[in-house]
C-alpha positions in Angstrom: 223.7 70.8 -18.4 224.4 73.1 -21.7 222.0 72.4 -24.8 223.9 72.9 -28.2 221.3 74.3 -30.2 221.5 75.3 -33.6 220.0 78.9 -34.5 216.8 77.4 -35.9 216.6 75.2 -33.1 216.7 77.9 -30.8 214.5 80.1 -33.2 211.5 77.1 -33.1 212.2 77.1 -29.0 211.6 80.5 -28.8 208.7 80.8 -30.7 207.3 77.8 -28.8 208.1 79.8 -25.3 206.4 83.0 -26.7 203.5 81.0 -27.9 203.0 79.1 -24.6 203.6 82.2 -22.8 201.1 83.8 -24.7 198.5 81.2 -23.9 199.1 81.4 -20.0 198.5 85.3 -20.4 195.3 84.8 -22.2 194.2 82.1 -20.0 195.3 84.4 -16.9 193.1 87.7 -18.6 190.2 84.9 -18.8 190.4 84.3 -15.7 190.5 87.9 -14.1 187.4 88.9 -16.6 185.4 85.7 -15.0 186.5 86.6 -11.3 185.5 90.4 -12.1 182.4 89.3 -13.8 181.5 87.1 -10.2 182.5 89.9 -8.3 180.6 92.6 -10.2 177.3 90.1 -10.4 177.6 89.8 -6.6 178.3 93.2 -5.6 176.2 95.0 -8.0 174.1 97.6 -5.8 177.7 98.2 -4.3 179.7 98.7 -7.2 176.6 100.8 -9.4 176.5 104.1 -7.0 180.1 103.8 -6.5 181.2 103.8 -10.0 178.4 106.5 -11.2 180.0 108.5 -8.6 183.7 107.9 -9.9 182.9 108.6 -13.2 180.6 111.7 -12.3 183.5 113.1 -10.1 186.2 112.9 -13.0 183.9 114.4 -15.1 183.4 117.7 -12.7 187.3 117.2 -11.7 188.1 120.1 -13.9 185.1 122.3 -13.0 185.8 121.8 -9.3 189.7 122.4 -9.5 188.4 125.7 -11.2 186.6 127.0 -8.5 188.9 126.4 -6.3 191.8 128.3 -8.2 190.0 131.0 -10.0 187.5 131.9 -7.9 189.6 131.4 -4.1 186.8 129.3 -2.9 187.1 126.7 -0.2 186.8 122.7 -1.4 183.2 122.5 0.9 181.9 125.8 -1.2 183.0 124.7 -4.3 181.6 121.5 -4.0 178.6 122.9 -3.1 178.7 124.9 -6.5 179.0 121.8 -8.7 176.2 120.0 -6.9 174.2 123.2 -7.4 175.2 123.2 -10.9 174.1 119.5 -11.5 171.1 119.8 -9.3 169.2 122.8 -10.5 168.8 122.0 -14.5 167.3 118.6 -13.2 165.1 120.2 -10.9 164.3 122.4 -13.8 163.8 120.2 -16.4 161.8 118.3 -14.0 159.6 121.3 -13.5 158.7 122.1 -17.1 158.6 118.2 -18.5 157.8 116.0 -15.1 154.3 116.3 -15.5 154.1 115.5 -19.1 156.1 112.3 -18.3 154.8 111.6 -15.6 150.9 111.8 -17.1 152.0 110.0 -20.2 153.5 107.1 -17.8 150.6 106.8 -15.9 147.9 106.6 -18.9 150.4 103.7 -19.9 150.3 101.7 -17.4 146.3 102.4 -16.9 145.6 101.5 -20.4 148.3 98.9 -21.3 145.4 96.2 -21.8 143.2 98.5 -23.9 146.4 99.4 -25.9 146.8 95.4 -26.6 143.3 94.9 -27.9 143.9 98.1 -30.2 147.0 96.9 -31.6 145.2 93.4 -32.2 142.2 95.6 -34.0 144.7 97.6 -35.9 146.9 94.8 -37.0 144.3 93.0 -38.8 142.6 96.3 -40.2 146.6 97.1 -41.6 147.7 93.6 -42.6 144.5 92.1 -43.9 146.8 89.7 -46.1 148.6 88.7 -43.2 145.4 88.2 -41.1 144.0 86.2 -44.2 146.9 83.5 -44.4 146.8 83.6 -40.9 142.7 82.3 -41.4 143.7 80.3 -44.2 145.9 77.9 -42.4 143.9 78.0 -39.2 146.8 80.1 -37.1 143.9 83.1 -36.5 142.5 81.0 -33.1 146.1 81.3 -31.9 146.9 84.5 -32.6 143.9 85.5 -30.9 144.6 83.3 -28.1 148.1 85.0 -27.7 146.9 88.4 -28.0 144.2 87.2 -24.9 147.5 85.6 -23.0 149.3 88.8 -23.3 146.3 90.9 -22.4 145.8 88.6 -18.9 149.2 88.5 -18.2 149.7 92.2 -17.8 146.1 92.8 -16.2 147.5 90.1 -13.5 150.7 92.0 -13.3 149.3 95.0 -12.7 147.0 94.1 -9.9 149.8 91.5 -8.3 152.5 94.3 -8.1 151.3 95.8 -5.0 150.4 92.7 -3.0 153.7 90.7 -3.8 155.8 93.5 -3.0 154.1 93.7 0.4 154.5 90.1 1.1 157.9 89.5 -0.3 160.1 91.1 3.3 163.2 90.0 2.1 162.9 92.1 -1.3 161.6 95.2 0.5 165.3 94.5 2.6 166.8 94.0 -0.6 165.4 97.3 -2.4 166.1 99.3 0.9 169.4 98.4 1.0 169.8 99.2 -2.6 167.9 102.4 -2.5 170.0 103.5 0.6 172.9 102.2 -1.8 172.2 105.4 -4.1 171.3 108.1 -1.5 174.6 108.1 -0.4 176.0 108.6 -3.9 176.3 112.4 -3.4 178.6 111.6 -0.5 180.8 109.5 -2.9 180.8 111.8 -5.6 182.0 114.4 -2.9 184.6 112.2 -1.7 186.2 111.1 -5.1 186.1 114.9 -6.0 188.1 116.5 -2.8 190.1 113.3 -2.3 193.7 114.9 -3.2 195.3 111.4 -2.7 193.5 110.8 -5.7 195.1 113.2 -7.8 196.7 111.5 -11.1 199.9 114.1 -10.7 200.4 112.0 -7.5 200.1 107.9 -9.0 204.0 107.8 -8.7 204.1 108.2 -5.2 201.8 105.4 -4.9 203.6 103.0 -7.3 207.3 102.8 -6.0 207.4 99.0 -5.9 207.8 99.6 -9.5 211.1 100.1 -11.9 210.8 103.8 -13.3 210.3 103.0 -16.8 207.9 100.9 -15.7 206.0 103.2 -13.4 205.5 105.9 -16.0 204.0 103.3 -18.6 201.4 102.5 -15.8 200.8 106.3 -15.4 200.7 106.9 -18.9 198.1 104.5 -19.3 195.8 105.5 -16.1 196.0 108.9 -17.4 194.7 107.7 -21.1 192.0 106.2 -19.3 190.8 109.1 -17.4 191.0 111.2 -20.4 188.6 108.8 -22.0 186.5 108.3 -19.5 185.9 112.0 -19.2 185.7 113.2 -22.6 183.4 109.9 -23.5 180.9 110.7 -20.9 181.0 114.9 -20.8 180.3 114.2 -24.4 177.8 111.5 -24.3 175.4 112.7 -21.7 175.3 116.0 -23.6 174.6 114.6 -26.7 172.0 111.9 -25.2 170.2 114.7 -23.7 169.7 116.4 -27.0 169.2 113.5 -28.9 166.2 112.8 -26.2 164.9 116.1 -26.4 164.4 116.1 -30.3 163.0 112.6 -30.5 160.5 113.6 -28.1 160.0 117.0 -29.7 159.9 115.6 -32.8 157.9 112.2 -32.0 155.0 114.8 -30.4 155.2 116.2 -33.7 154.2 113.7 -36.0 151.7 112.5 -33.6 153.2 108.9 -32.4 151.2 107.7 -29.1 153.2 108.9 -25.9 156.1 110.2 -28.1 157.1 112.9 -25.6 158.3 110.4 -23.2 159.2 107.5 -25.5 161.4 110.4 -26.8 163.2 110.9 -23.4 164.1 107.3 -22.4 165.4 106.9 -25.9 167.6 109.6 -25.7 168.5 108.6 -21.9 169.2 105.2 -23.2 171.8 106.8 -25.8 174.0 107.6 -22.9 174.9 103.4 -23.9 175.8 104.0 -27.9 173.5 102.7 -30.4 171.1 101.5 -27.6 168.6 104.2 -27.5 168.0 103.9 -31.3 167.9 99.8 -31.4 165.1 99.9 -28.5 163.4 103.2 -30.4 163.1 101.6 -33.8 161.7 98.4 -32.1 159.3 100.6 -29.8 158.3 103.0 -32.0 157.7 101.6 -35.8 155.2 99.1 -34.3 153.6 101.6 -32.2 152.9 104.1 -35.1 151.4 101.1 -37.4 149.0 100.0 -35.2 148.0 102.8 -32.6 145.1 104.6 -33.1 144.7 106.7 -36.2 148.3 104.7 -37.0 149.0 103.6 -40.0 152.0 103.4 -43.0 151.8 107.4 -43.6 153.0 107.5 -39.7 155.3 104.8 -39.6 156.9 106.8 -42.4 157.1 110.1 -40.3 158.6 108.5 -37.3 161.1 107.1 -39.9 161.6 110.8 -40.8 162.4 111.6 -37.4 164.6 109.2 -36.7 166.9 110.0 -40.0 166.6 114.0 -39.1 167.8 113.1 -35.6 170.5 110.5 -36.6 171.7 113.1 -39.0 171.6 115.9 -36.8 173.8 113.8 -33.9 176.0 112.2 -36.7 176.9 115.3 -38.9 176.9 118.0 -35.9 176.7 116.8 -32.4 179.1 114.1 -32.3 181.7 116.1 -34.2 181.1 119.4 -32.4 181.0 118.0 -28.4 182.8 114.8 -28.7 184.9 114.6 -31.6 187.4 111.7 -32.3 188.2 111.4 -28.9 187.5 107.2 -29.0 189.3 106.7 -32.1 186.2 103.7 -32.5 184.9 102.9 -35.3 180.8 102.3 -35.1 180.9 98.6 -35.3 183.8 98.3 -33.0 181.6 100.1 -30.4 178.7 97.8 -31.3 180.9 94.4 -30.3 182.2 96.4 -27.4 178.8 97.2 -26.1 177.8 93.5 -26.2 180.9 92.0 -25.2 181.6 93.9 -21.9 177.8 93.9 -21.3 178.4 90.0 -21.1 181.9 90.2 -19.8 180.6 92.3 -16.5 177.2 90.8 -16.4 175.2 93.8 -17.6 174.4 97.3 -17.7 177.9 98.1 -15.8 180.0 96.9 -18.6 177.4 98.2 -21.1 178.1 102.0 -19.9 182.1 101.1 -19.5 182.3 99.3 -22.5 183.4 102.4 -24.8 186.0 103.7 -22.1 187.1 100.2 -21.4 187.7 99.2 -25.4 189.8 102.8 -26.0 191.9 102.2 -22.9 192.8 98.2 -24.9 193.7 100.1 -27.7 195.9 102.6 -26.4 197.5 99.8 -24.2 198.3 97.9 -27.4 199.4 100.8 -29.1 201.6 101.3 -26.2 202.7 97.4 -25.9 203.3 96.8 -29.4 205.7 99.8 -29.6 207.6 99.2 -26.6 207.5 95.5 -25.9 206.1 93.4 -28.4 208.7 94.9 -31.2 211.8 93.6 -28.8 210.4 90.4 -28.6 210.5 90.4 -32.3 
């Protein structure tokens, strides 16, 4: 049956069908994200080592190929050189700084109840007006009770860690399984690095079921995603490492208690952009105020360290090392971290947030240029 429609009716019908199609596509995308999040949450202990190995292989693939082509090394020997290039600096770093980090970590665990009591005393000394307000309204006892409850919880937690681990046989088996998944990470890394069938140049051969033009677009998007992943992680790991050293040195100079350990941890967390800074401000500033011999002067000194390190990172490290590879605004990066962290159920989503978001930007540009304009 032929419908005799006017131009206006055809335009309205086309718009309605476009809206319906867009809603169906959005629903399908939401369903895919939901299923992906469930899958990642269920098999996170297996997926995380695979994802880390795949990302590391992408980052070190040019170095691996260079060793094979220029130095004439065999694939096995090239892999050994790459692994040595990764492990030797880590061993050297542990040799120089490991004792200090372990010492501060053990000291924190041993003195945590004492530190809580000291922080409570310093809080009363540093903020007498606040304490007076609490006392006038009968809240000082509640504050003391909260501090005492926190201290008891810490002590109880430290005392029950050993016995709880021994009694929880299932948890131990689960931990062993997770540990084994990470132990074989070098095997995954070597597989991804040496697998010739996974080369991007051969992607066309694996997509014979697609039309030529569609195949080119898919290969282009995959290539763009790989380039973004390599550029981001190669640069971000170096930046985070240098930030960690700068924070550790700066905090130690200004006398922040456990500053060296805190600085290194903050640098490590900055592999996820801004996470280390957010956590760092929440940890370092209260500690600078409430530690023995702490005060507002030390808080100011810690803030100066933050400002100096962030200035070095923003105006020197990131432009020189990473440049504008991702092309994302800082606010977009923060939103992306929260979105992907929620969508993919945790740390894996936060780690992949920037590459995934940058990939979506590239995908949208391609779709808008080649397909959306055709619909409009």
